[in-house]
ZAMARDREN-380665 format. One record per residue (C-alpha): x, z, y; residue number from 1. Coordinates in steps of 0.1 Angstrom, whole numbers, plus 5000, padded with zeros to 4 digits. Each point is the difference from the previous one (the first is absolute). Example, Ala and Ser with C-alpha at 12.3 -4.5 7.8 and 13.67 -1.06 7.14 Angstrom:
residues 2
{x = 5123	z = 5078	y = 4955	pos = 1}
{x = 5014	z = 4993	y = 5034	pos = 2}
end
This chain:
residues 387
{x = 7804	z = 9587	y = 9316	pos = 1}
{x = 4987	z = 4996	y = 5035	pos = 2}
{x = 4973	z = 4973	y = 5005	pos = 3}
{x = 4990	z = 4982	y = 5031	pos = 4}
{x = 4969	z = 4978	y = 5002	pos = 5}
{x = 4994	z = 4971	y = 5025	pos = 6}
{x = 4973	z = 4974	y = 5002	pos = 7}
{x = 5017	z = 4966	y = 4999	pos = 8}
{x = 4993	z = 4967	y = 4983	pos = 9}
{x = 5019	z = 4968	y = 4991	pos = 10}
{x = 5034	z = 5016	y = 5002	pos = 11}
{x = 5031	z = 4980	y = 5007	pos = 12}
{x = 5024	z = 5029	y = 4994	pos = 13}
{x = 5000	z = 5026	y = 4974	pos = 14}
{x = 5002	z = 5027	y = 5027	pos = 15}
{x = 4963	z = 4991	y = 5008	pos = 16}
{x = 4985	z = 5009	y = 4967	pos = 17}
{x = 4974	z = 5028	y = 5001	pos = 18}
{x = 5018	z = 5027	y = 4980	pos = 19}
{x = 5036	z = 5007	y = 4997	pos = 20}
{x = 5025	z = 5027	y = 4988	pos = 21}
{x = 5017	z = 5016	y = 5030	pos = 22}
{x = 5027	z = 5016	y = 4979	pos = 23}
{x = 5010	z = 4968	y = 4984	pos = 24}
{x = 4999	z = 4981	y = 5033	pos = 25}
{x = 5023	z = 5026	y = 5016	pos = 26}
{x = 5025	z = 4996	y = 4972	pos = 27}
{x = 4998	z = 4962	y = 5003	pos = 28}
{x = 5006	z = 5003	y = 5037	pos = 29}
{x = 5030	z = 5022	y = 4993	pos = 30}
{x = 5015	z = 4974	y = 4976	pos = 31}
{x = 4993	z = 4972	y = 5025	pos = 32}
{x = 5020	z = 5020	y = 5026	pos = 33}
{x = 5029	z = 5002	y = 4975	pos = 34}
{x = 4999	z = 4962	y = 4997	pos = 35}
{x = 4998	z = 4996	y = 5038	pos = 36}
{x = 5031	z = 5022	y = 5004	pos = 37}
{x = 5018	z = 4979	y = 4974	pos = 38}
{x = 4990	z = 4967	y = 5016	pos = 39}
{x = 5012	z = 5012	y = 5034	pos = 40}
{x = 5032	z = 5014	y = 4987	pos = 41}
{x = 5009	z = 4969	y = 4979	pos = 42}
{x = 4986	z = 4975	y = 5026	pos = 43}
{x = 4974	z = 4984	y = 4978	pos = 44}
{x = 4967	z = 4986	y = 5012	pos = 45}
{x = 4980	z = 5008	y = 4969	pos = 46}
{x = 5001	z = 5013	y = 4964	pos = 47}
{x = 4985	z = 4980	y = 4971	pos = 48}
{x = 4989	z = 5021	y = 4970	pos = 49}
{x = 4990	z = 4982	y = 4968	pos = 50}
{x = 5011	z = 5023	y = 4972	pos = 51}
{x = 4972	z = 5022	y = 4985	pos = 52}
{x = 5021	z = 5031	y = 5005	pos = 53}
{x = 5004	z = 4995	y = 5037	pos = 54}
{x = 4965	z = 4988	y = 5006	pos = 55}
{x = 4987	z = 5032	y = 4982	pos = 56}
{x = 5024	z = 5021	y = 5021	pos = 57}
{x = 4989	z = 4988	y = 5034	pos = 58}
{x = 4963	z = 5000	y = 4991	pos = 59}
{x = 5003	z = 5034	y = 4982	pos = 60}
{x = 4988	z = 4988	y = 4967	pos = 61}
{x = 4987	z = 4965	y = 5006	pos = 62}
{x = 5005	z = 4973	y = 4974	pos = 63}
{x = 5008	z = 4963	y = 5008	pos = 64}
{x = 4994	z = 4988	y = 4964	pos = 65}
{x = 4968	z = 4990	y = 4983	pos = 66}
{x = 5009	z = 5020	y = 4969	pos = 67}
{x = 5029	z = 5001	y = 4975	pos = 68}
{x = 5030	z = 4980	y = 5009	pos = 69}
{x = 4982	z = 4971	y = 5017	pos = 70}
{x = 5024	z = 5000	y = 5029	pos = 71}
{x = 4993	z = 5009	y = 5036	pos = 72}
{x = 4969	z = 4986	y = 5016	pos = 73}
{x = 5006	z = 5014	y = 5034	pos = 74}
{x = 5029	z = 5008	y = 5023	pos = 75}
{x = 5006	z = 5022	y = 5030	pos = 76}
{x = 5015	z = 4987	y = 5032	pos = 77}
{x = 5009	z = 5030	y = 5021	pos = 78}
{x = 5011	z = 4998	y = 5037	pos = 79}
{x = 5006	z = 5029	y = 5023	pos = 80}
{x = 4964	z = 4996	y = 5012	pos = 81}
{x = 4980	z = 4989	y = 4970	pos = 82}
{x = 4998	z = 5000	y = 4962	pos = 83}
{x = 4984	z = 4968	y = 4986	pos = 84}
{x = 4986	z = 4993	y = 4966	pos = 85}
{x = 5009	z = 4964	y = 4991	pos = 86}
{x = 4977	z = 4986	y = 4972	pos = 87}
{x = 4976	z = 4973	y = 4989	pos = 88}
{x = 4963	z = 5001	y = 5009	pos = 89}
{x = 4993	z = 5008	y = 4963	pos = 90}
{x = 5017	z = 5034	y = 5003	pos = 91}
{x = 4991	z = 5010	y = 5036	pos = 92}
{x = 4968	z = 5020	y = 4991	pos = 93}
{x = 5019	z = 5020	y = 4973	pos = 94}
{x = 5028	z = 5009	y = 5023	pos = 95}
{x = 4979	z = 5010	y = 5030	pos = 96}
{x = 4971	z = 5016	y = 4982	pos = 97}
{x = 5016	z = 5019	y = 4971	pos = 98}
{x = 5038	z = 5000	y = 5004	pos = 99}
{x = 5007	z = 5008	y = 5037	pos = 100}
{x = 4966	z = 5007	y = 5016	pos = 101}
{x = 5002	z = 5014	y = 5034	pos = 102}
{x = 5037	z = 5004	y = 5000	pos = 103}
{x = 5010	z = 4979	y = 5030	pos = 104}
{x = 5011	z = 4968	y = 4983	pos = 105}
{x = 4994	z = 4965	y = 5013	pos = 106}
{x = 4994	z = 4968	y = 4982	pos = 107}
{x = 5017	z = 4967	y = 4997	pos = 108}
{x = 4983	z = 4978	y = 4974	pos = 109}
{x = 4999	z = 4964	y = 4988	pos = 110}
{x = 4977	z = 4982	y = 4975	pos = 111}
{x = 5009	z = 5009	y = 4964	pos = 112}
{x = 5011	z = 4964	y = 4993	pos = 113}
{x = 5028	z = 5003	y = 5026	pos = 114}
{x = 5032	z = 5018	y = 4988	pos = 115}
{x = 5005	z = 5034	y = 5015	pos = 116}
{x = 5037	z = 4990	y = 5004	pos = 117}
{x = 4989	z = 4975	y = 5027	pos = 118}
{x = 4984	z = 5029	y = 5020	pos = 119}
{x = 5031	z = 5021	y = 4996	pos = 120}
{x = 5022	z = 4971	y = 5010	pos = 121}
{x = 4980	z = 4996	y = 5032	pos = 122}
{x = 5003	z = 5037	y = 5008	pos = 123}
{x = 5037	z = 5001	y = 4994	pos = 124}
{x = 5010	z = 4968	y = 5018	pos = 125}
{x = 5021	z = 5005	y = 5031	pos = 126}
{x = 5002	z = 5038	y = 4994	pos = 127}
{x = 5027	z = 5023	y = 4986	pos = 128}
{x = 4981	z = 5015	y = 4971	pos = 129}
{x = 5010	z = 5026	y = 4974	pos = 130}
{x = 4983	z = 5002	y = 4966	pos = 131}
{x = 5001	z = 5015	y = 4966	pos = 132}
{x = 5005	z = 4967	y = 4982	pos = 133}
{x = 5023	z = 4978	y = 5022	pos = 134}
{x = 4974	z = 4973	y = 4999	pos = 135}
{x = 4994	z = 4974	y = 5028	pos = 136}
{x = 5035	z = 5005	y = 5014	pos = 137}
{x = 4994	z = 5037	y = 5006	pos = 138}
{x = 5026	z = 5028	y = 4996	pos = 139}
{x = 4995	z = 5021	y = 4969	pos = 140}
{x = 5000	z = 5036	y = 5010	pos = 141}
{x = 4987	z = 5015	y = 4967	pos = 142}
{x = 5025	z = 5029	y = 4999	pos = 143}
{x = 4990	z = 5011	y = 5035	pos = 144}
{x = 4963	z = 5000	y = 4990	pos = 145}
{x = 5009	z = 5021	y = 4970	pos = 146}
{x = 5015	z = 5025	y = 5025	pos = 147}
{x = 4966	z = 5000	y = 5018	pos = 148}
{x = 4981	z = 5006	y = 4968	pos = 149}
{x = 5023	z = 5029	y = 4988	pos = 150}
{x = 4998	z = 5029	y = 5002	pos = 151}
{x = 4962	z = 5001	y = 4995	pos = 152}
{x = 4979	z = 5012	y = 5030	pos = 153}
{x = 4978	z = 5030	y = 4997	pos = 154}
{x = 4970	z = 4976	y = 4996	pos = 155}
{x = 5018	z = 4983	y = 4970	pos = 156}
{x = 5009	z = 5033	y = 4983	pos = 157}
{x = 4964	z = 5010	y = 5000	pos = 158}
{x = 4991	z = 4967	y = 4984	pos = 159}
{x = 5027	z = 5004	y = 4974	pos = 160}
{x = 4987	z = 5035	y = 4991	pos = 161}
{x = 4966	z = 4986	y = 4995	pos = 162}
{x = 5014	z = 4971	y = 4979	pos = 163}
{x = 5019	z = 5025	y = 4979	pos = 164}
{x = 4969	z = 5019	y = 4991	pos = 165}
{x = 4980	z = 4969	y = 4992	pos = 166}
{x = 5028	z = 4984	y = 4978	pos = 167}
{x = 5006	z = 5033	y = 4982	pos = 168}
{x = 4963	z = 5006	y = 4993	pos = 169}
{x = 4995	z = 4964	y = 4987	pos = 170}
{x = 5029	z = 5003	y = 4976	pos = 171}
{x = 4992	z = 5035	y = 4987	pos = 172}
{x = 4963	z = 4994	y = 4996	pos = 173}
{x = 5008	z = 4969	y = 4980	pos = 174}
{x = 5025	z = 5018	y = 4978	pos = 175}
{x = 4977	z = 5030	y = 4993	pos = 176}
{x = 4975	z = 4976	y = 4984	pos = 177}
{x = 5025	z = 4981	y = 4979	pos = 178}
{x = 4994	z = 4997	y = 4963	pos = 179}
{x = 5017	z = 4983	y = 4971	pos = 180}
{x = 4993	z = 4963	y = 4995	pos = 181}
{x = 4996	z = 4989	y = 5037	pos = 182}
{x = 5021	z = 4971	y = 5011	pos = 183}
{x = 5025	z = 5001	y = 5029	pos = 184}
{x = 4979	z = 4975	y = 5018	pos = 185}
{x = 4968	z = 5021	y = 4997	pos = 186}
{x = 5019	z = 5030	y = 5015	pos = 187}
{x = 5014	z = 4979	y = 5028	pos = 188}
{x = 4965	z = 4988	y = 5008	pos = 189}
{x = 4986	z = 5035	y = 5001	pos = 190}
{x = 5027	z = 5013	y = 5023	pos = 191}
{x = 4997	z = 4969	y = 5022	pos = 192}
{x = 4962	z = 5006	y = 5003	pos = 193}
{x = 5005	z = 5036	y = 5011	pos = 194}
{x = 5025	z = 4989	y = 5026	pos = 195}
{x = 4980	z = 4971	y = 5014	pos = 196}
{x = 4969	z = 5023	y = 5003	pos = 197}
{x = 5020	z = 5021	y = 5024	pos = 198}
{x = 5015	z = 4972	y = 5020	pos = 199}
{x = 5034	z = 5000	y = 4983	pos = 200}
{x = 5014	z = 4966	y = 4991	pos = 201}
{x = 5018	z = 5003	y = 4966	pos = 202}
{x = 5032	z = 4980	y = 5008	pos = 203}
{x = 5017	z = 5009	y = 4967	pos = 204}
{x = 4987	z = 5016	y = 4969	pos = 205}
{x = 5021	z = 5009	y = 4970	pos = 206}
{x = 4984	z = 5012	y = 4967	pos = 207}
{x = 5030	z = 5008	y = 4978	pos = 208}
{x = 4985	z = 5006	y = 4966	pos = 209}
{x = 5018	z = 5016	y = 4971	pos = 210}
{x = 5035	z = 4998	y = 5014	pos = 211}
{x = 4998	z = 4965	y = 5014	pos = 212}
{x = 5020	z = 5012	y = 5030	pos = 213}
{x = 5030	z = 5006	y = 4979	pos = 214}
{x = 5005	z = 4962	y = 4996	pos = 215}
{x = 4982	z = 4988	y = 5031	pos = 216}
{x = 5005	z = 5022	y = 5031	pos = 217}
{x = 4977	z = 4978	y = 5021	pos = 218}
{x = 4974	z = 4993	y = 4975	pos = 219}
{x = 4964	z = 4995	y = 5014	pos = 220}
{x = 4974	z = 4998	y = 4972	pos = 221}
{x = 4985	z = 4977	y = 4973	pos = 222}
{x = 4975	z = 5002	y = 4972	pos = 223}
{x = 5021	z = 5024	y = 4979	pos = 224}
{x = 4981	z = 5030	y = 4987	pos = 225}
{x = 5012	z = 5035	y = 5010	pos = 226}
{x = 5003	z = 5022	y = 4969	pos = 227}
{x = 5021	z = 5031	y = 5009	pos = 228}
{x = 5008	z = 5002	y = 5037	pos = 229}
{x = 5004	z = 4981	y = 5032	pos = 230}
{x = 5012	z = 5003	y = 5036	pos = 231}
{x = 4978	z = 4988	y = 5028	pos = 232}
{x = 5020	z = 4990	y = 5031	pos = 233}
{x = 4984	z = 4987	y = 5032	pos = 234}
{x = 5013	z = 4987	y = 5033	pos = 235}
{x = 4969	z = 4999	y = 5023	pos = 236}
{x = 4996	z = 4988	y = 5036	pos = 237}
{x = 4976	z = 5019	y = 5022	pos = 238}
{x = 4995	z = 4990	y = 5037	pos = 239}
{x = 5031	z = 4979	y = 4996	pos = 240}
{x = 5022	z = 5028	y = 4987	pos = 241}
{x = 5014	z = 5003	y = 4965	pos = 242}
{x = 5000	z = 5030	y = 4977	pos = 243}
{x = 5011	z = 5003	y = 4964	pos = 244}
{x = 4995	z = 5025	y = 4971	pos = 245}
{x = 5002	z = 5001	y = 4963	pos = 246}
{x = 4986	z = 5023	y = 4973	pos = 247}
{x = 5005	z = 5001	y = 4962	pos = 248}
{x = 4972	z = 5009	y = 4975	pos = 249}
{x = 5004	z = 5006	y = 4963	pos = 250}
{x = 4971	z = 4996	y = 4975	pos = 251}
{x = 5007	z = 5030	y = 4978	pos = 252}
{x = 5034	z = 5017	y = 4997	pos = 253}
{x = 5027	z = 4981	y = 5020	pos = 254}
{x = 5026	z = 4982	y = 4978	pos = 255}
{x = 5034	z = 5016	y = 4998	pos = 256}
{x = 5018	z = 4970	y = 5016	pos = 257}
{x = 4977	z = 5002	y = 5030	pos = 258}
{x = 5005	z = 5037	y = 5005	pos = 259}
{x = 5038	z = 4995	y = 4996	pos = 260}
{x = 5000	z = 4974	y = 5028	pos = 261}
{x = 4975	z = 5017	y = 5022	pos = 262}
{x = 5020	z = 5031	y = 5006	pos = 263}
{x = 5030	z = 4983	y = 5017	pos = 264}
{x = 4977	z = 4976	y = 5018	pos = 265}
{x = 4982	z = 5029	y = 5015	pos = 266}
{x = 5032	z = 5017	y = 5011	pos = 267}
{x = 5012	z = 4968	y = 5016	pos = 268}
{x = 4968	z = 4995	y = 5018	pos = 269}
{x = 5000	z = 5036	y = 5014	pos = 270}
{x = 5036	z = 4995	y = 5011	pos = 271}
{x = 4993	z = 4968	y = 5019	pos = 272}
{x = 4969	z = 5015	y = 5017	pos = 273}
{x = 5017	z = 5032	y = 5010	pos = 274}
{x = 5030	z = 4982	y = 5015	pos = 275}
{x = 4979	z = 4977	y = 5021	pos = 276}
{x = 5011	z = 5020	y = 5030	pos = 277}
{x = 5003	z = 4991	y = 5036	pos = 278}
{x = 5033	z = 4986	y = 5012	pos = 279}
{x = 5011	z = 4992	y = 4965	pos = 280}
{x = 5012	z = 4965	y = 4993	pos = 281}
{x = 4985	z = 4984	y = 4969	pos = 282}
{x = 5033	z = 4998	y = 4982	pos = 283}
{x = 5003	z = 5038	y = 5003	pos = 284}
{x = 4966	z = 5004	y = 4983	pos = 285}
{x = 5010	z = 4975	y = 4974	pos = 286}
{x = 5031	z = 5019	y = 4991	pos = 287}
{x = 4979	z = 5031	y = 4991	pos = 288}
{x = 4977	z = 4978	y = 4979	pos = 289}
{x = 5028	z = 4983	y = 4982	pos = 290}
{x = 5016	z = 5034	y = 4992	pos = 291}
{x = 4968	z = 5011	y = 4984	pos = 292}
{x = 4999	z = 4969	y = 4978	pos = 293}
{x = 5035	z = 5009	y = 4989	pos = 294}
{x = 4993	z = 5037	y = 4994	pos = 295}
{x = 4969	z = 4992	y = 4979	pos = 296}
{x = 5019	z = 4976	y = 4978	pos = 297}
{x = 4981	z = 4969	y = 5014	pos = 298}
{x = 5029	z = 4986	y = 5020	pos = 299}
{x = 4993	z = 4964	y = 4992	pos = 300}
{x = 4962	z = 5002	y = 5007	pos = 301}
{x = 5002	z = 4996	y = 5038	pos = 302}
{x = 5015	z = 4965	y = 4995	pos = 303}
{x = 4968	z = 4988	y = 4983	pos = 304}
{x = 4978	z = 5001	y = 5031	pos = 305}
{x = 4999	z = 5011	y = 5037	pos = 306}
{x = 4992	z = 5036	y = 5007	pos = 307}
{x = 4980	z = 5001	y = 5033	pos = 308}
{x = 4987	z = 4979	y = 5029	pos = 309}
{x = 4992	z = 5007	y = 5036	pos = 310}
{x = 4963	z = 4992	y = 5002	pos = 311}
{x = 4983	z = 4993	y = 5033	pos = 312}
{x = 4982	z = 4969	y = 5012	pos = 313}
{x = 5023	z = 4981	y = 4976	pos = 314}
{x = 5008	z = 5012	y = 4965	pos = 315}
{x = 5037	z = 5004	y = 4995	pos = 316}
{x = 5011	z = 4991	y = 5035	pos = 317}
{x = 5031	z = 5021	y = 4995	pos = 318}
{x = 5009	z = 5004	y = 4962	pos = 319}
{x = 5020	z = 5029	y = 4988	pos = 320}
{x = 5034	z = 4987	y = 4991	pos = 321}
{x = 5031	z = 5019	y = 4989	pos = 322}
{x = 5019	z = 4991	y = 5032	pos = 323}
{x = 4970	z = 5000	y = 5024	pos = 324}
{x = 5008	z = 5015	y = 5034	pos = 325}
{x = 4964	z = 5001	y = 5012	pos = 326}
{x = 4995	z = 5034	y = 5016	pos = 327}
{x = 4969	z = 5020	y = 4992	pos = 328}
{x = 4981	z = 5015	y = 5029	pos = 329}
{x = 4966	z = 5018	y = 5003	pos = 330}
{x = 4972	z = 4975	y = 4994	pos = 331}
{x = 5018	z = 4979	y = 4973	pos = 332}
{x = 4979	z = 4996	y = 4969	pos = 333}
{x = 5016	z = 4995	y = 4965	pos = 334}
{x = 4985	z = 4991	y = 4967	pos = 335}
{x = 5021	z = 5015	y = 4973	pos = 336}
{x = 4997	z = 4984	y = 4965	pos = 337}
{x = 5029	z = 5008	y = 4978	pos = 338}
{x = 4998	z = 4992	y = 4963	pos = 339}
{x = 5017	z = 5010	y = 4968	pos = 340}
{x = 4992	z = 4981	y = 4969	pos = 341}
{x = 4962	z = 5000	y = 4996	pos = 342}
{x = 4995	z = 5026	y = 5027	pos = 343}
{x = 4991	z = 4989	y = 5036	pos = 344}
{x = 4994	z = 5024	y = 5028	pos = 345}
{x = 4984	z = 4992	y = 5034	pos = 346}
{x = 4991	z = 5018	y = 5032	pos = 347}
{x = 5002	z = 4992	y = 5037	pos = 348}
{x = 5015	z = 5024	y = 5026	pos = 349}
{x = 5003	z = 5000	y = 5037	pos = 350}
{x = 5032	z = 5013	y = 5015	pos = 351}
{x = 4992	z = 5029	y = 5025	pos = 352}
{x = 5022	z = 5023	y = 5021	pos = 353}
{x = 4994	z = 5027	y = 4973	pos = 354}
{x = 5008	z = 4977	y = 4970	pos = 355}
{x = 4979	z = 4977	y = 4978	pos = 356}
{x = 4962	z = 5001	y = 5001	pos = 357}
{x = 4984	z = 4987	y = 4968	pos = 358}
{x = 4969	z = 4979	y = 5009	pos = 359}
{x = 4991	z = 4992	y = 4964	pos = 360}
{x = 4998	z = 5036	y = 4989	pos = 361}
{x = 4983	z = 5004	y = 4966	pos = 362}
{x = 4963	z = 5010	y = 5001	pos = 363}
{x = 4984	z = 5011	y = 4967	pos = 364}
{x = 5032	z = 4993	y = 4981	pos = 365}
{x = 5026	z = 5021	y = 4982	pos = 366}
{x = 5033	z = 5005	y = 5018	pos = 367}
{x = 5034	z = 5014	y = 4991	pos = 368}
{x = 5019	z = 5020	y = 5027	pos = 369}
{x = 5036	z = 4988	y = 5004	pos = 370}
{x = 5024	z = 5020	y = 5021	pos = 371}
{x = 5024	z = 4981	y = 5022	pos = 372}
{x = 5023	z = 5021	y = 5021	pos = 373}
{x = 4976	z = 5029	y = 4996	pos = 374}
{x = 4969	z = 4981	y = 5011	pos = 375}
{x = 4973	z = 4993	y = 4974	pos = 376}
{x = 4986	z = 4965	y = 4999	pos = 377}
{x = 4969	z = 4994	y = 4980	pos = 378}
{x = 5005	z = 4968	y = 4979	pos = 379}
{x = 4970	z = 4984	y = 4982	pos = 380}
{x = 5003	z = 5007	y = 4964	pos = 381}
{x = 4986	z = 4981	y = 4970	pos = 382}
{x = 4962	z = 5003	y = 4997	pos = 383}
{x = 4988	z = 5004	y = 4964	pos = 384}
{x = 4966	z = 4987	y = 4993	pos = 385}
{x = 4980	z = 5001	y = 4967	pos = 386}
{x = 5001	z = 4969	y = 4979	pos = 387}
end
C-alpha cells in the first residue's frame, strides 16, 4: 500500500485527509470511470447508490450501515465529475475518518433529525437519475450495476483470497478445539469471535450438531448440546466481499450414517468445483452436479436445498438454478455448499482461465483427494477429535 502524507486541517472533502491508500483510490477512480461511461452512454445526469452491496463496491469495502441489518445510513450520489456521500451529521465523522478517508469523496449532509430522503429528493429533482432502488422517481438499473461488479477485479480477487484464508482459519481453529458437551451457541460465539478479530463480519453462521442438517438445511444454532459431531458453516464478509466455507468435526469415531452421507456429498462438491469453468453456463455445471446426485443414490437430496451461490459484494446475487443461463467467466466467485442428509460441504472458488481456484483451501485439516476427469481435488474430510 502506497502512502502519501500532507499537512491539512479542517477537511471538507475526504481527499484532504492526511493519509490515504493509493491502490484503493486508483481502483475507486477506475470504478467511477465505469459509472461515467454508463451515465454518458445512457444519458443520465447521476447515479444514486443506496444498497450496501453497491456502496461497498464503489468504495472498495466501505460500509453504509451502522452494524447488522440497521439499514443504510448513507448514500452515494455519483455524477461524471464527483462522488458524494449523502448522510446526516451524526454519521459524517465515521464515513470520512474511518470508511472512505482520503479517497476523493465529497459530502452532502443534513442534521440527523431531517430525513435523508429529503436530501436525496433535492439532489434528484429536475435531473434524470439512475439508481439501485428506483426510489425518488429514479430508474432502477440494478442489473447493469451487477454487470459492473462482476467479474471481480484483480483488487477484489486479492481481497477474496485473504477472506478465504481468514474464514477457513476461524472455522478450522474452532473445530479443532471442539469437545463433547458444548452448545451450538457457544461454538457459534467462538467462531464469530475469531472472525471479528480479523475484520470479518459473520453474516451467517450454521452450527449443525448431531445431524440437525438432515431435517433443517438452513439451521443456524441454539442452546442444544453437541454430543457426537457437528458441521460449522460460515458466510463471512470482508472488505465488503463475501466468502463461505464449511467443515465437519466428529468427537470420536464418526457415526455410520454421517460417513455414508459424507462420501456422496464430497463427490458432488468436487464435481461442482471442478466444472466451475470459464465460458460454462450455470445450467451446464448443474447438469454434472445432478448426475452425481443420481449416480450416488442421492437423487432426491438436491431438491432439499440450493447447491451454490455467486458471492461478491452481495451474497447470492446470482443463485445456481437448474435452468440458469448465467455464463461463468474468469473472476466469478462461487460458494459451493451441497448437502446430503446430515452432511454439508462448503468451499469458495474463483473461476480462472485455467479452471477453479479454491480460496478456502484447508489448512491444518485432513483432506480426501477426489479425481474428476483425471484431476485431483482435495476435499476437506471429517476431522476426528478426542472426546
